[in-house]
C-alpha positions, 0 to 999 in steps of 0.5 A: 268667084274663081276656083283654088286648087290647094296643093301641099308640098311634096315629101321633104327630108324633114318629113321622112325623118320625123322632124317638125321643119317649120320655117327652117331654111333649106328644107327641100324635097327628097326624091319621093317628094320630087316624084310626088310633085311631078305626079301632081304637076302631071295631073294639073297639066290638063287644067289651064291655070290662071296662076300659081301662088306659093309659100316662100319656103323652098319645099313649096317653091320646088313643088310649084315649079313642077306644076309650072313646068307642065303648063302650056302658058306662063301663069302668074307666079307670086310668092305669098307670105300669108301662105308660109308655114305656121311659126312653131317657135321653140317646137321647130326642129324637134322630132314629132316623137319628142313633141308628143310628150309635151303637155301642149301636144294634147291641146294641139290635138283637141283644142287647137284654137287655144294653142300658141306655140312657145315663142311662135304663132297661135293656130288661130292667127295662122288660120286667119292670115292664111284664109285672108291670103287665099281669099285675096288672091282668089278675088284678084284672079276672078277680077282679072280672068273671070269666074271660070279662073282656076289657080293653084296655092302651094302651101303646108299641111296645117295651112291647107287644113285650116283653109279647108276647115274655114271653107267647110264651116268647121270650127278650128278645133275640128281641123285635126279631123282633116288629113292633107298628105304630101303633094295632095290636091284639095279644091275649093270654089268660093261662091258669092253665097258660100264656099264649095269644097270640091275635093280634099286630099286627093293624089290621083284622078282626072282633073280635066273637068276643072276646065269646064265652066265653074259649078252652080252656086246652088247645091244640087238636091240629091247630089246632081249629075257630077262634073260637067265635061270640059269644052271640046278643043 
């Protein structure tokens, strides 16, 4: 299968002020977030992308544009509702400091699979639809561009954490052990037998190795020799 680069949007005005933005319209990147997104776009410029798929929310589309602006070609750029932010219902728009006083906060931290946000979405449903969206696009890019295809999905912190938890074979109740920072890069290769998580929550480092052939389906015993060099230009 193809390889997906999971990119969280850059920092927003809501992030900076401690608000849970959720699906609130008009939440955009602040200057720090724009700088973060530009740096991520620079990191990905060395990787020929088959496509960039984005959550429909502004902050993700802005981040996706920074990535697209640095690509030599014109990759496929759909918007995917399945990658949109969790529907936090009545929690949306409140401060994290205030939400931490709610009884449900403890369950969000310790047993997210049991959480349904008041007037919103369950975290289990969030994971199911986001994983389904990622796997659907991954199969489509592989079918169109071959098993060496590399593509980007720009989404949100909890969405990416839930996708990574699924790829790692972790129960959703463990997903709070994963951190996904603004404009961070995580990488998953979906093989025929199992997913391989190649990176999580990175904000620096060379990614040119992604232009090399896809990794073997078998895990190297002892750790292997590392990433293959990209083909010579």
